[in-house]
RODO-2510 file (C-alpha; in nm, 4 decimals, decimal comma):
residues 338
     n   res          X          Y          Z
     1     m    18,5716    12,7461     4,6877
     2     s    18,5151    13,1357     4,7155
     3     k    18,2922    13,3020     4,9809
     4     l    17,9165    13,2893     4,9478
     5     n    17,7825    13,6418     4,8659
     6     i    17,4768    13,6906     5,1046
     7     g    17,2254    13,9671     5,0955
     8     i    17,0236    14,0407     5,4059
     9     v    16,6566    14,1824     5,4140
    10     g    16,5493    14,3294     5,7463
    11     a    16,7777    14,4929     5,9986
    12     g    16,5485    14,4186     6,2989
    13     r    16,6307    14,1747     6,5813
    14     i    16,6700    13,8544     6,3946
    15     g    16,8348    14,0180     6,1062
    16     k    17,0831    14,1418     6,3538
    17     v    17,1537    13,8072     6,4820
    18     h    17,2035    13,6518     6,1277
    19     a    17,4296    13,9352     6,0406
    20     e    17,6531    13,8741     6,3423
    21     t    17,6658    13,4972     6,2634
    22     i    17,7944    13,5790     5,9129
    23     a    18,0361    13,8321     6,0347
    24     y    18,2011    13,6517     6,3213
    25     r    18,1171    13,2912     6,2934
    26     l    18,0925    13,1956     5,9048
    27     p    18,4153    13,2426     5,7347
    28     e    18,2840    13,0764     5,4154
    29     a    18,0298    13,3622     5,3904
    30     q    18,0107    13,7255     5,3784
    31     a    17,7421    13,9752     5,4022
    32     a    17,7513    14,1724     5,0902
    33     a    17,4467    14,4003     5,1466
    34     i    17,1633    14,4889     5,3677
    35     a    16,8449    14,6554     5,3175
    36     d    16,5690    14,7787     5,5607
    37     v    16,2785    15,0107     5,5351
    38     n    16,4426    15,1840     5,8363
    39     q    16,7482    15,2843     5,6646
    40     e    16,9203    15,4424     5,9680
    41     e    16,9223    15,1028     6,1456
    42     a    17,0556    14,9162     5,8420
    43     r    17,3302    15,1704     5,8221
    44     k    17,4239    15,0987     6,1947
    45     v    17,4227    14,7289     6,1394
    46     a    17,6519    14,7584     5,8265
    47     a    17,9101    14,9943     6,0125
    48     r    17,9262    14,7639     6,3090
    49     l    17,9629    14,4509     6,1372
    50     g    18,1317    14,5600     5,8058
    51     i    17,8697    14,4890     5,5687
    52     g    17,9788    14,6735     5,2538
    53     r    17,6528    14,8213     5,1289
    54     v    17,3245    14,9359     5,2533
    55     a    17,0768    14,8810     4,9790
    56     a    16,7720    15,0981     4,9169
    57     s    16,5271    14,8124     4,8805
    58     a    16,5185    14,4447     4,8819
    59     q    16,4802    14,4525     4,5006
    60     e    16,8147    14,6196     4,4925
    61     i    16,9597    14,3357     4,6609
    62     l    16,7827    14,0850     4,4251
    63     a    16,9249    14,2555     4,1052
    64     d    17,2792    14,2191     4,2172
    65     a    17,4161    13,9461     4,0303
    66     s    17,7130    13,9256     4,2747
    67     i    17,4735    13,7940     4,5474
    68     d    17,4222    13,4313     4,5704
    69     a    17,1628    13,3961     4,8571
    70     v    16,9383    13,6056     5,0515
    71     l    16,8149    13,5969     5,4079
    72     i    16,4658    13,7207     5,4498
    73     c    16,4292    13,8690     5,7823
    74     s    16,1480    14,1237     5,7227
    75     s    15,8044    14,1218     5,8467
    76     t    15,5919    13,8112     5,7945
    77     d    15,3495    13,9951     5,5401
    78     t    15,6496    14,0302     5,2955
    79     h    15,7987    13,6847     5,3157
    80     a    15,5824    13,5104     5,0377
    81     s    15,6429    13,7756     4,7916
    82     l    16,0222    13,8106     4,8537
    83     i    16,0688    13,4460     4,8407
    84     v    15,8928    13,4548     4,4856
    85     e    16,0982    13,7483     4,3748
    86     a    16,4096    13,5893     4,4849
    87     a    16,3537    13,2571     4,3372
    88     q    16,2823    13,4334     3,9991
    89     a    16,6010    13,6194     4,0488
    90     g    16,7913    13,2994     4,0981
    91     k    16,8896    13,3486     4,4776
    92     h    16,9049    13,0840     4,7282
    93     i    16,6759    13,1663     5,0297
    94     f    16,6787    13,1512     5,3885
    95     c    16,3261    13,2714     5,5171
    96     e    16,2253    13,3349     5,8670
    97     k    15,9007    13,1466     5,9885
    98     p    15,6391    13,1603     5,8957
    99     v    15,6072    13,1971     5,5132
   100     d    15,2983    13,3333     5,5354
   101     h    14,9390    13,3081     5,6982
   102     s    14,7909    13,1996     5,3766
   103     l    14,8333    12,8546     5,2618
   104     a    14,7686    12,9944     4,8975
   105     r    15,0342    13,2200     4,9066
   106     i    15,2857    12,9812     5,0559
   107     d    15,2043    12,7260     4,7853
   108     t    15,2675    13,0150     4,5219
   109     a    15,6025    13,0652     4,6903
   110     l    15,6883    12,7248     4,7000
   111     e    15,5888    12,6760     4,3323
   112     a    15,8474    12,9668     4,2357
   113     v    16,1341    12,8068     4,4410
   114     k    16,0703    12,4704     4,2599
   115     k    16,0417    12,6509     3,9140
   116     a    16,3488    12,8264     3,9592
   117     g    16,5567    12,5197     4,0994
   118     v    16,6958    12,7302     4,3732
   119     q    16,7509    12,6171     4,7373
   120     l    16,4887    12,7281     5,0356
   121     q    16,5294    12,7097     5,3902
   122     i    16,2801    12,7968     5,6701
   123     g    16,3963    12,9521     5,9971
   124     f    16,2993    12,6722     6,2392
   125     n    16,6132    12,7296     6,4351
   126     r    16,5233    12,4896     6,7367
   127     r    16,5859    12,2042     6,5191
   128     f    16,9708    12,3029     6,5563
   129     d    16,9509    12,3254     6,9397
   130     a    17,1961    12,0488     7,0778
   131     n    16,9089    11,9518     7,3446
   132     f    16,6552    11,8822     7,1057
   133     a    16,8822    11,7230     6,8446
   134     r    16,9721    11,4714     7,1177
   135     v    16,5941    11,3828     7,1879
   136     r    16,5549    11,3368     6,7927
   137     a    16,8602    11,1124     6,7940
   138     a    16,7154    10,9088     7,0801
   139     v    16,3881    10,8368     6,8904
   140     a    16,5316    10,8007     6,5492
   141     s    16,7909    10,5371     6,6648
   142     g    16,5288    10,3464     6,8782
   143     e    16,7171    10,4088     7,1805
   144     i    16,4164    10,4652     7,3869
   145     g    16,2105    10,2282     7,1799
   146     q    15,8769    10,2930     6,9994
   147     p    15,7639    10,6349     7,1254
   148     h    15,4516    10,6591     7,2935
   149     l    15,4012    11,0254     7,4436
   150     m    15,5655    11,3617     7,3605
   151     h    15,5385    11,6486     7,5878
   152     i    15,6532    12,0008     7,4935
   153     i    15,6436    12,2798     7,7236
   154     s    15,7063    12,6286     7,5724
   155     r    15,6300    12,9335     7,7759
   156     d    15,7345    13,2879     7,7177
   157     p    15,8722    13,5217     7,9832
   158     a    15,6142    13,7889     7,9352
   159     p    15,3354    13,8651     7,6812
   160     p    15,3876    14,0670     7,3692
   161     p    15,2163    14,4152     7,3298
   162     p    14,8646    14,4107     7,2128
   163     a    14,9710    14,5839     6,8876
   164     y    15,1982    14,2984     6,8063
   165     v    14,9270    14,0531     6,8654
   166     k    14,7066    14,1928     6,6108
   167     v    14,9487    14,1528     6,3190
   168     s    15,1147    13,8476     6,4403
   169     g    14,8493    13,5915     6,3158
   170     g    14,7804    13,5017     6,6892
   171     m    14,9603    13,2629     6,9280
   172     f    14,9324    12,9594     6,7176
   173     l    15,0655    13,0900     6,3887
   174     d    15,3446    13,3244     6,5937
   175     m    15,4512    13,1232     6,8934
   176     t    15,3270    12,7537     6,8809
   177     i    15,4245    12,7220     6,5167
   178     h    15,8020    12,6417     6,6412
   179     d    15,6394    12,3721     6,8877
   180     f    15,4531    12,2225     6,5761
   181     d    15,7771    12,2086     6,3934
   182     m    15,9645    12,0518     6,6766
   183     a    15,6720    11,8032     6,7133
   184     r    15,7122    11,6694     6,3604
   185     f    16,0952    11,6751     6,4030
   186     l    16,1077    11,4993     6,7322
   187     i    15,8904    11,2132     6,6202
   188     g    15,9767    11,1963     6,2617
   189     d    15,6062    11,1525     6,1523
   190     e    15,3279    11,3524     6,0575
   191     v    15,0243    11,4634     6,2604
   192     e    14,6871    11,3391     6,1691
   193     s    14,4508    11,5432     6,4104
   194     v    14,4698    11,8541     6,6464
   195     y    14,2572    11,9393     6,9418
   196     a    14,3263    12,2915     7,1167
   197     a    14,1978    12,4130     7,4606
   198     a    14,2907    12,7486     7,5023
   199     g    14,1940    13,0767     7,6803
   200     v    14,2764    13,4165     7,7949
   201     m    14,4665    13,4074     8,1351
   202     v    14,7760    13,6404     8,1172
   203     d    14,6254    13,9822     7,9341
   204     p    14,2714    14,0610     7,8706
   205     e    14,3962    14,2919     7,5980
   206     i    14,5166    13,9890     7,4187
   207     g    14,1655    13,8652     7,4383
   208     a    14,0401    14,1845     7,3196
   209     a    14,2560    14,1525     7,0107
   210     g    14,0886    13,8140     6,9301
   211     d    14,3789    13,5973     7,0286
   212     v    14,4701    13,3589     7,3298
   213     d    14,7416    13,3497     7,5643
   214     t    14,7385    13,0183     7,7244
   215     a    14,6738    12,6618     7,5601
   216     v    14,7177    12,2936     7,5721
   217     i    14,7207    12,1168     7,2191
   218     t    14,6803    11,7411     7,1654
   219     l    14,8373    11,5976     6,8576
   220     r    14,7569    11,2594     6,7306
   221     f    15,0420    11,1254     6,4931
   222     r    14,9953    10,8783     6,1931
   223     n    15,2084    10,6344     6,3791
   224     g    14,9892    10,6337     6,6818
   225     v    15,1964    10,8699     6,9063
   226     i    15,0251    11,1246     7,1288
   227     g    15,1507    11,4633     7,1731
   228     t    15,0905    11,7500     7,3939
   229     i    15,2012    12,1052     7,3578
   230     d    15,1686    12,3278     7,6719
   231     n    15,1864    12,7000     7,5965
   232     s    15,1760    13,0422     7,7871
   233     r    15,2592    13,3753     7,6993
   234     k    15,3598    13,4516     8,0773
   235     a    15,6053    13,2391     8,3001
   236     v    15,7061    13,4575     8,5674
   237     y    16,0327    13,2789     8,6138
   238     g    16,1917    13,2979     8,2772
   239     y    16,1699    13,1075     7,9233
   240     d    16,0440    12,7697     8,0094
   241     q    16,1516    12,5272     7,7174
   242     r    16,1274    12,1624     7,7929
   243     v    16,0646    11,8406     7,6280
   244     e    15,9917    11,4807     7,6970
   245     v    15,9225    11,1604     7,4985
   246     l    15,8325    10,8588     7,6539
   247     g    15,8829    10,5346     7,4610
   248     s    15,8698    10,1519     7,5045
   249     k    16,2298    10,1168     7,6137
   250     g    16,2574    10,4388     7,8366
   251     s    16,2209    10,8122     7,7935
   252     i    16,4431    11,1197     7,7232
   253     a    16,3886    11,4588     7,8492
   254     t    16,5481    11,7916     7,8281
   255     g    16,5457    12,0824     8,0889
   256     n    16,5669    12,4458     8,0830
   257     c    16,9099    12,6251     8,0213
   258     y    17,0542    12,8426     8,2906
   259     p    17,3139    13,1354     8,2957
   260     n    17,5338    12,9019     8,5203
   261     q    17,5333    12,5740     8,6789
   262     a    17,5561    12,7002     9,0456
   263     v    17,3298    12,5894     9,3398
   264     v    17,2953    12,7633     9,6332
   265     s    17,2238    12,5503     9,9469
   266     t    17,1185    12,7161    10,3047
   267     g    16,9866    12,6124    10,6187
   268     s    16,6408    12,7176    10,4635
   269     e    16,6452    12,6460    10,1108
   270     v    16,8260    12,4974     9,8116
   271     r    16,7941    12,7246     9,5042
   272     r    16,9601    12,8197     9,1633
   273     d    16,9320    13,1287     8,9341
   274     l    16,6648    13,1763     8,7086
   275     p    16,6790    13,0069     8,3436
   276     l    16,7668    13,2236     8,0613
   277     n    16,5281    13,4865     7,9984
   278     f    16,4187    13,4669     7,6416
   279     f    16,4673    13,3171     7,3043
   280     m    16,7896    13,5402     7,1955
   281     e    16,9914    13,4239     7,4907
   282     r    16,8538    13,0460     7,5055
   283     y    16,8733    12,9693     7,1322
   284     t    17,2011    13,1490     7,0330
   285     e    17,3886    12,8616     6,9139
   286     s    17,0844    12,7210     6,7337
   287     f    17,0802    13,0371     6,5225
   288     a    17,4126    13,0175     6,4247
   289     n    17,3861    12,6544     6,3511
   290     e    17,0803    12,6883     6,1268
   291     l    17,2694    12,9301     5,9277
   292     r    17,5797    12,7310     5,8919
   293     a    17,3692    12,4445     5,7512
   294     f    17,2108    12,6625     5,4915
   295     v    17,5354    12,7829     5,3717
   296     e    17,6835    12,4328     5,3965
   297     a    17,3638    12,3063     5,1748
   298     i    17,4205    12,5569     4,9204
   299     r    17,7938    12,5079     4,8773
   300     s    17,7621    12,1283     4,8578
   301     g    17,4534    12,1208     4,6364
   302     q    17,2718    11,9164     4,8968
   303     p    16,9010    11,9745     5,0073
   304     t    16,8594    12,2181     5,3002
   305     p    16,7610    12,0685     5,6360
   306     v    16,4399    12,2528     5,6739
   307     t    16,2520    12,2743     5,3500
   308     g    15,9655    12,4807     5,2170
   309     m    15,7440    12,1869     5,2802
   310     d    15,8554    12,2150     5,6436
   311     g    15,7575    12,5542     5,6516
   312     r    15,4101    12,4910     5,5177
   313     v    15,2850    12,1961     5,7486
   314     p    15,3325    12,4088     6,0872
   315     v    15,1048    12,6606     5,9274
   316     v    14,8471    12,4017     5,8500
   317     m    14,8575    12,2698     6,2070
   318     a    14,8383    12,6148     6,3485
   319     l    14,5284    12,6742     6,1355
   320     a    14,3824    12,3363     6,2451
   321     a    14,4447    12,4420     6,6308
   322     r    14,2747    12,7820     6,5758
   323     k    13,9765    12,5808     6,4157
   324     s    13,9823    12,3409     6,6784
   325     y    13,9544    12,6251     6,9486
   326     d    13,6835    12,8081     6,7624
   327     e    13,4681    12,5037     6,7023
   328     g    13,5491    12,3012     7,0410
   329     r    13,6366    11,9968     6,8590
   330     v    13,9105    11,7594     6,6978
   331     v    14,0150    11,9035     6,3724
   332     q    14,1634    11,6563     6,1186
   333     m    14,4590    11,7907     5,9498
   334     a    14,2993    11,6888     5,5981
   335     e    14,0226    11,9484     5,6780
   336     i    14,2645    12,2080     5,6472
   337     s    14,5571    12,1096     5,3908
   338     a    14,3054    11,9598     5,1194
***
């Protein structure tokens, strides 16, 4: 089978990650073209990774009949419209999260994908992390019995700048959305209700921008499981990513990842180095794994492992969390998704 020709829209941080995966770790695919509003940046990425063409626009990539699939790694406000255009052009689509902040625009995009009969995968890379996949396997197999409680800890090492906060959609849509997806993935069931307690404890400018930077969210699943998500924009010791699920027969938990396994023991203390500092280091392998899964799905004709609906539901959860915070009450998912 010939190599899958992929066009990349966006040469920013995540676009570079995916381009490197294709160049160095996916022999069954090749990056045929890359486009970015910053043409100079696109040229640098193309030169470094051997990408044959720098396109003037996303539309130029979509018009190229030799390109089989497109990676949408541009700003969030372009995702939904580019999905529609890519679907109409007959391209398979990998799109970074979130699809959009508007459920109406998400639904328009998903309808275009369905009508065109192309594949769509959303970039929730944490599903492809070996640690979290092991937790999911323990739940799915019954290894820990019937799950009762789930706890996700997700804390960033430092807050984003206020300018980013203003266009991000807020913490629930920008940061917690990964945890909402992880909650569904780990438990294998849908959430019925959401309650969010949140505040501004890290950076007053985030509050001035209308957002929060610290939150605990309680989830009630249809199967009775109670879940909590613990978020902070600032953990001074690094990127804090932990999960625990308690079941009727036991529990399973994952800790943070470290640059090494060394432990220093002295007469006054026992210590180790700080955990990996941010998502680019912590989730390196998961980024490669998710793109490999996308390519395999296209080449085999099988469904992608993270569908368009998997991209929609966490947005509903994020909107429910914001509504809960604003109104100080439990919000039913049906209030948002109806």
